[in-house]
C-alpha positions as CSV (number, residue, x, y, z in Angstrom):
1,X,59.6,89.6,95.8
2,X,59.5,89.2,99.6
3,X,59.0,85.4,99.4
4,X,61.9,85.1,97.0
5,X,64.2,87.2,99.2
6,X,63.2,85.0,102.3
7,X,64.2,81.9,100.4
8,X,67.5,83.5,99.3
9,X,68.1,84.4,102.9
10,X,67.5,81.0,104.3
11,X,69.8,79.4,101.8
12,X,72.5,81.9,102.6
13,X,72.1,81.7,106.4
14,X,72.5,77.9,106.2
15,X,75.4,78.3,103.8
16,X,77.6,80.2,106.3
17,X,76.9,77.7,109.0
18,X,74.6,79.8,111.2
19,X,72.4,78.0,113.7
20,X,68.6,78.5,113.5
21,X,66.7,79.8,110.5
22,X,67.7,83.4,111.1
23,X,64.2,84.6,110.1
24,X,64.2,87.3,112.8
25,X,67.3,88.8,111.2
26,X,65.7,88.5,107.8
27,X,62.6,90.4,108.9
28,X,64.8,93.1,110.5
29,X,66.8,93.6,107.3
30,X,63.7,93.6,105.1
31,X,62.3,96.3,107.3
32,X,65.5,98.3,107.0
33,X,65.3,98.3,103.2
34,X,61.7,99.6,103.4
35,X,62.5,102.6,105.6
36,X,60.6,105.7,104.3
37,X,63.7,107.8,103.8
38,X,65.1,105.4,101.3
39,X,64.4,105.7,97.6
40,X,67.4,103.9,96.0
41,X,68.8,101.8,98.8
42,X,65.6,99.8,99.0
43,X,64.4,96.2,98.4
44,X,64.7,97.0,94.7
45,X,68.5,97.5,95.1
46,X,68.8,94.5,97.3
47,X,66.9,92.3,94.8
48,X,69.0,93.6,91.9
49,X,72.2,92.9,93.7
50,X,71.1,89.3,94.6
51,X,69.9,88.6,91.1
52,X,73.2,89.8,89.6
53,X,75.1,87.6,92.1
54,X,73.0,84.6,91.3
55,X,74.2,84.9,87.7
56,X,77.9,85.2,88.8
57,X,77.8,82.9,91.8
58,X,80.1,80.3,90.3
59,X,82.9,82.8,90.2
60,X,82.9,83.3,94.0
61,X,85.4,81.6,96.3
62,X,83.0,82.0,99.2
63,X,79.5,82.6,97.7
64,X,77.4,82.5,100.8
65,X,79.6,85.1,102.5
66,X,79.2,87.4,99.5
67,X,75.4,86.9,99.5
68,X,75.3,87.6,103.2
69,X,77.4,90.7,102.8
70,X,74.9,91.9,100.1
71,X,72.1,91.5,102.5
72,X,73.8,93.6,105.1
73,X,75.8,96.1,103.0
74,X,73.1,98.8,103.2
75,X,71.3,97.6,106.3
76,X,72.0,100.9,108.1
77,X,71.6,103.8,105.8
78,X,71.5,107.4,107.1
79,X,72.2,110.0,104.4
80,X,73.5,112.4,107.0
81,X,76.2,110.0,108.3
82,X,79.4,108.7,106.8
83,X,79.8,105.5,108.8
84,X,76.9,103.5,107.4
85,X,79.1,100.7,106.0
86,X,81.0,100.4,109.2
87,X,77.8,100.2,111.3
88,X,76.3,97.7,108.8
89,X,79.4,95.6,108.9
90,X,79.5,95.6,112.7
91,X,75.8,94.6,112.8
92,X,76.5,91.7,110.4
93,X,79.4,90.4,112.4
94,X,77.3,90.6,115.6
95,X,74.5,88.6,113.9
96,X,76.8,85.9,112.7
97,X,78.7,85.5,116.0
98,X,75.4,85.3,117.9
99,X,74.4,82.5,115.4
100,X,77.6,80.6,116.3
101,X,79.3,81.2,112.9
102,X,83.0,80.9,112.8
103,X,84.8,84.1,113.6
104,X,86.9,83.9,110.5
105,X,83.7,83.8,108.4
106,X,82.2,86.7,110.4
107,X,85.3,88.8,109.9
108,X,85.4,88.1,106.2
109,X,81.8,89.2,105.8
110,X,82.6,92.4,107.8
111,X,85.5,93.1,105.5
112,X,83.4,92.5,102.4
113,X,80.8,95.1,103.6
114,X,83.5,97.6,104.3
115,X,84.7,97.2,100.7
116,X,81.4,98.8,99.6
117,X,82.7,102.2,100.7
118,X,84.3,102.2,97.3
119,X,87.4,104.1,98.6
120,X,89.9,101.6,97.2
121,X,90.1,99.0,94.5
122,X,89.6,95.6,96.2
123,X,92.3,92.9,95.7
124,X,90.4,90.0,97.2
125,X,88.4,87.9,94.7
126,X,85.2,87.9,96.8
127,X,85.4,91.7,97.4
128,X,86.0,92.3,93.7
129,X,82.8,90.5,92.8
130,X,80.8,92.1,95.6
131,X,82.0,95.6,94.6
132,X,81.3,95.0,91.0
133,X,77.7,93.9,91.9
134,X,77.2,97.0,94.0
135,X,78.4,99.2,91.1
136,X,76.3,97.3,88.6
137,X,73.7,100.1,88.6
138,X,76.2,102.3,86.8
139,X,76.0,99.9,83.8
140,X,72.2,99.7,83.8
141,X,70.1,100.5,80.7
142,X,69.4,104.2,80.1
143,X,66.0,104.2,81.7
144,X,67.1,102.4,84.9
145,X,70.1,104.6,85.3
146,X,67.9,107.7,85.0
147,X,65.6,106.2,87.6
148,X,68.6,105.5,89.8
149,X,69.8,109.1,89.6
150,X,66.3,110.4,90.4
151,X,66.1,108.0,93.4
152,X,69.4,109.3,94.8
153,X,68.2,112.9,94.4
154,X,65.1,112.1,96.5
155,X,67.3,110.5,99.2
156,X,69.1,113.8,99.4
157,X,66.1,116.1,99.0
158,X,67.3,118.1,101.9
159,X,70.4,119.3,100.0
160,X,70.0,122.4,97.9
161,X,69.9,121.7,94.2
162,X,73.1,123.6,93.3
163,X,75.1,121.9,96.0
164,X,73.7,118.5,95.2
165,X,74.6,118.9,91.5
166,X,78.1,119.9,92.4
167,X,78.7,117.1,94.8
168,X,77.0,114.5,92.7
169,X,79.0,115.5,89.6
170,X,82.2,115.1,91.5
171,X,81.3,111.6,92.6
172,X,80.3,110.5,89.2
173,X,83.4,112.2,87.6
174,X,85.5,110.2,90.1
175,X,84.0,106.9,88.8
176,X,84.3,108.1,85.2
177,X,88.0,108.8,85.6
178,X,88.8,105.3,86.8
179,X,90.8,103.4,84.2
180,X,88.6,100.4,84.9
181,X,85.2,100.5,86.7
182,X,84.7,96.8,87.0
183,X,87.5,94.6,88.3
184,X,86.2,91.2,87.4
185,X,86.3,90.2,83.7
186,X,82.7,89.0,84.0
187,X,81.2,92.4,84.8
188,X,83.8,94.4,82.9
189,X,82.8,92.7,79.7
190,X,79.1,93.1,80.3
191,X,78.8,96.6,81.9
192,X,82.0,98.7,81.4
193,X,81.1,100.4,78.1
194,X,77.6,101.2,79.1
195,X,78.6,102.4,82.5
196,X,81.1,104.9,81.1
197,X,78.4,106.1,78.6
198,X,75.9,106.6,81.5
199,X,78.5,108.4,83.6
200,X,79.6,110.7,80.8
201,X,76.1,111.7,80.0
202,X,75.3,112.3,83.7
203,X,78.4,114.4,84.2
204,X,77.7,116.5,81.0
């Protein structure tokens, strides 16, 4: 997997016009996704996101920017903080500007990462695709969805069971009550029905 991810990174890094091979950044990011406190936000999640994007790449107005946003979107992940996306987005913009990428590109990548807060329905086509990919786990098959739920619980192992169940149920209920989980027709057609079934079962 690591070799495949490195190849993906180099293609993406060149695609946004960055100077150098960016391998130092690649290694830093790979190390982030292997931090011991992570159980879902790991290389598995990153690999799944990039694989889903590869299948939908032709739909993206700025594909390399989406790919880079996927690489950075969970770069900083502290379960006890609420600003992980902002810190990850800032880190991505810093990396791009240091690599002499156009500021407009760096700013768009920053905005894409901020969209993964999932606090609003994105209107930009790139952001719609990125958010759908990040939420793709909700439409996974039954076994993978169950694994995902167990992984999230392990990340929040410090939270008492009764409190975790209450908070988790509220989050999943919020997704379940959305009129439409996936904004793009591509992901809506493929994942919407199964995602709603997974969420209903988890909430119940």
